[in-house]
C-alpha positions in Angstrom: 6.3 -14.0 -11.6 4.6 -11.8 -9.0 4.0 -8.1 -9.7 6.4 -5.5 -8.5 4.7 -2.3 -7.2 5.8 1.0 -5.7 2.8 3.0 -4.3 3.2 6.6 -3.2 1.0 7.5 -0.2 0.7 11.3 -0.3 -1.2 11.3 3.1 -2.8 14.7 3.9 -0.6 16.9 1.8 -1.0 19.3 -1.1 -4.0 21.2 -2.4 -5.5 20.3 -5.7 -3.2 22.4 -7.9 -0.1 21.1 -6.2 -1.3 17.5 -6.4 -2.1 17.8 -10.1 1.3 19.4 -10.7 3.1 16.6 -8.9 1.1 13.9 -10.7 1.7 15.5 -14.0 5.5 15.7 -13.4 5.7 12.0 -12.4 3.5 11.0 -15.4 5.8 13.0 -17.8 8.8 11.3 -16.3 7.5 7.8 -16.9 6.2 8.7 -20.4 9.8 9.7 -21.2 11.4 6.9 -19.2 9.0 3.9 -19.0 9.5 1.6 -16.0 10.0 -2.0 -17.0 10.5 -3.0 -13.4 7.5 -1.9 -11.4 4.0 -0.6 -11.5 3.8 2.9 -10.0 0.7 3.8 -8.0 -0.2 7.3 -6.8 -2.4 7.1 -3.6 -3.8 10.6 -3.3 -6.3 12.4 -0.9 -9.9 11.8 -1.9 -10.4 15.3 -3.4 -7.5 14.7 -5.8 -8.7 11.4 -7.3 -10.8 12.6 -10.2 -8.4 15.2 -11.3 -5.3 13.0 -11.1 -7.3 10.3 -12.9 -7.7 12.7 -15.8 -4.0 13.6 -15.6 -3.1 9.9 -15.8 -5.4 9.1 -18.7 -3.5 6.9 -21.3 -0.7 6.6 -18.7 1.1 3.6 -17.3 0.7 4.9 -13.8 -2.1 3.7 -11.5 -4.3 5.6 -9.0 -5.3 4.7 -5.5 -7.1 6.1 -2.5 -5.8 6.1 1.0 -8.9 4.8 2.8 -12.5 3.9 2.3 -15.8 3.9 4.2 -16.9 0.7 6.0 -20.4 1.0 4.6 -21.5 0.8 1.0 -23.7 3.9 1.0 -26.2 5.9 3.1 -26.3 8.5 5.8 -22.7 8.6 6.7 -21.7 12.3 6.4 -18.2 12.8 5.4 -17.4 9.3 4.3 -16.3 8.1 0.9 -17.5 4.7 -0.3 -15.6 2.1 -2.4 -18.0 2.6 -5.3 -17.3 6.4 -5.2 -13.6 5.7 -5.3 -13.9 3.3 -8.1 -16.0 5.8 -10.1 -13.2 8.3 -10.1 -11.0 5.9 -12.1 -8.9 4.6 -9.2 -7.8 1.0 -9.2 -6.3 0.7 -5.7 -7.2 1.5 -2.1 -5.0 1.4 1.0 -6.7 -0.3 4.0 -5.3 -0.5 7.5 -2.5 2.0 7.3 -0.9 2.4 10.7 -2.1 6.0 11.0 -5.7 4.8 10.5 -5.2 2.1 13.1 -3.5 4.5 15.6 -5.4 7.8 15.2 -8.8 6.5 14.2 -8.8 3.2 16.2 -9.5 1.0 13.2 -9.3 -2.6 14.2 -8.9 -5.7 12.1 -12.6 -6.6 12.1 -13.4 -3.2 10.7 -10.6 -3.4 8.2 -11.9 -6.8 7.0 -15.3 -5.2 6.4 -13.6 -2.5 4.3 -11.6 -5.0 2.4 -14.7 -7.0 1.4 -16.4 -3.9 0.2 -13.4 -2.8 -1.8 -13.1 -6.1 -3.5 -16.8 -6.1 -4.3 -16.3 -2.7 -5.9 -13.4 -4.0 -8.1 -10.6 -2.2 -6.2 -7.3 -3.8 -5.5 -6.6 -3.6 -1.8 -3.2 -2.7 -0.3 -3.6 -4.1 3.2 -1.2 -2.8 5.8 0.1 -4.7 8.7 3.0 -4.1 11.2 4.1 -3.7 14.8 4.8 -0.7 16.9 8.1 -0.2 18.8 7.2 -1.8 22.1 6.0 -4.9 20.2 9.3 -5.1 18.4 11.2 -4.7 21.6 9.1 -7.4 23.3 9.8 -9.8 20.4 6.1 -10.3 19.7 6.1 -8.8 16.3 5.4 -12.1 14.5 2.4 -12.7 16.7 1.1 -9.2 16.1 1.3 -9.4 12.3 -0.1 -12.9 12.3 -3.2 -11.7 14.2 -3.7 -8.7 11.9 -3.6 -11.0 8.8 -5.8 -13.7 10.3 -8.5 -11.4 11.4 -8.2 -8.8 8.6 -7.7 -11.1 5.5 -7.7 -14.8 6.1 -11.5 -15.3 5.9 -11.3 -14.3 2.2 -11.8 -17.0 -0.4 -8.7 -17.9 -2.4 -9.9 -16.1 -5.6 -10.4 -12.9 -3.5 -7.2 -13.2 -1.6 -5.3 -13.4 -4.9 -6.4 -9.8 -5.5 -4.7 -8.5 -2.3 -1.4 -6.7 -2.0 0.1 -6.7 1.5 2.2 -3.8 2.8 4.4 -4.5 5.9 4.9 -1.4 7.9 7.3 -1.5 10.9 5.4 1.3 12.6 8.5 2.3 14.5 10.2 3.2 11.2 7.5 5.5 9.8 8.4 9.2 9.8 11.0 8.6 12.5 14.1 8.3 10.3 14.5 4.8 11.5 14.4 2.1 8.9 14.2 -1.7 9.3 17.4 -3.3 8.0 17.0 -5.2 4.7 17.4 -8.4 6.8 14.6 -7.3 9.2 12.4 -6.5 6.2 13.2 -9.9 4.6 12.6 -11.8 7.8 9.0 -10.4 8.2 8.2 -10.6 4.5 9.3 -14.2 4.4 7.2 -14.9 7.5 4.1 -13.2 6.0 4.6 -15.3 2.8 4.8 -18.5 5.0 1.5 -17.6 6.7 -0.1 -17.2 3.3 1.3 -20.5 2.2 -0.2 -22.2 5.2 -3.6 -20.7 4.6 -3.9 -20.6 0.8 -1.1 -22.8 -0.6 2.2 -22.3 -2.4 0.9 -20.9 -5.7 -1.0 -18.0 -4.1 1.8 -17.3 -1.6 4.3 -17.1 -4.4 2.1 -14.8 -6.4 1.2 -12.4 -3.6 3.0 -9.0 -3.8 4.3 -7.9 -0.4 5.5 -4.3 -0.1 7.8 -2.7 2.5 6.7 0.6 4.0 8.9 2.4 6.5 11.1 5.4 5.7 12.1 4.0 2.3 14.1 6.5 0.2 16.4 6.6 -2.8 19.5 5.9 -0.7 18.2 2.6 0.8 15.6 1.4 -1.7 17.9 -0.7 -3.8 19.2 -2.6 -0.8 15.8 -3.3 0.6 14.2 -4.2 -2.7 17.0 -6.7 -3.4 15.6 -8.9 -0.7 13.9 -12.0 -2.3 10.5 -11.5 -0.6 10.3 -7.7 -0.9 8.3 -6.8 -4.0 8.3 -3.0 -3.8 7.3 -0.3 -1.4 4.6 1.8 0.1 6.3 5.2 0.1 5.3 8.1 2.3 7.4 11.3 2.5 9.5 10.5 -0.5 6.5 10.2 -2.7 5.9 13.9 -2.4 9.1 14.6 -4.4 9.0 13.6 -8.0 12.8 12.8 -8.3 12.8 10.7 -5.1 9.7 8.8 -6.0 10.8 8.1 -9.5 14.2 7.0 -8.2 12.6 4.5 -5.8 10.4 3.1 -8.6 13.6 2.6 -10.7 15.3 0.9 -7.7 13.0 -2.1 -7.9 
């Protein structure tokens, strides 16, 4: 049975004391109310990682970064390598979030390079894919996502691809208040799984965790997560509120 995951992406929010307080309150909740349904992951800004790792010591919660460098080390001022991320105690890294693609012009070849480095460092990759509104309106969203996966991931060997988590982001539903309907989410998740099946076979396809990311909140999480190919969520704004994030984890 494939793993259910809810990952909270804090984005560029909260100073260290605020971040540690939020991580501590979420950790306390799950110590008192262990989740039997899903693994919860906190994906924090780089400067929070080491402190949150200490907060989560002996915890059931996991820790992730929101990005990584495309080089293993060297004279790349301001960059943070996969080995650095791993050394903080993090287990996950988000690669290819729509904001990285849009604002920093990261393409699938670059994301593939990052993915290979992350896997080499022992990190589990949450690889994001998804279409923007014009692509949805032009009915080319399947082609867009197929290309993102083919270039970004499908050169991986089966044993490495088995370590990938995919997050489908309908970009038009991120921070807009719009949400893909459960049926739209299921349609794309099922399509993604079919692509994996064609490339890697039924066993790996059935075991691959595919998350939904796009204005997921406590009021709609249960309905979205009830879809057979939706295995959890990549949560943005709602992950900054302890009660909302915990409710979404419990909705799996």
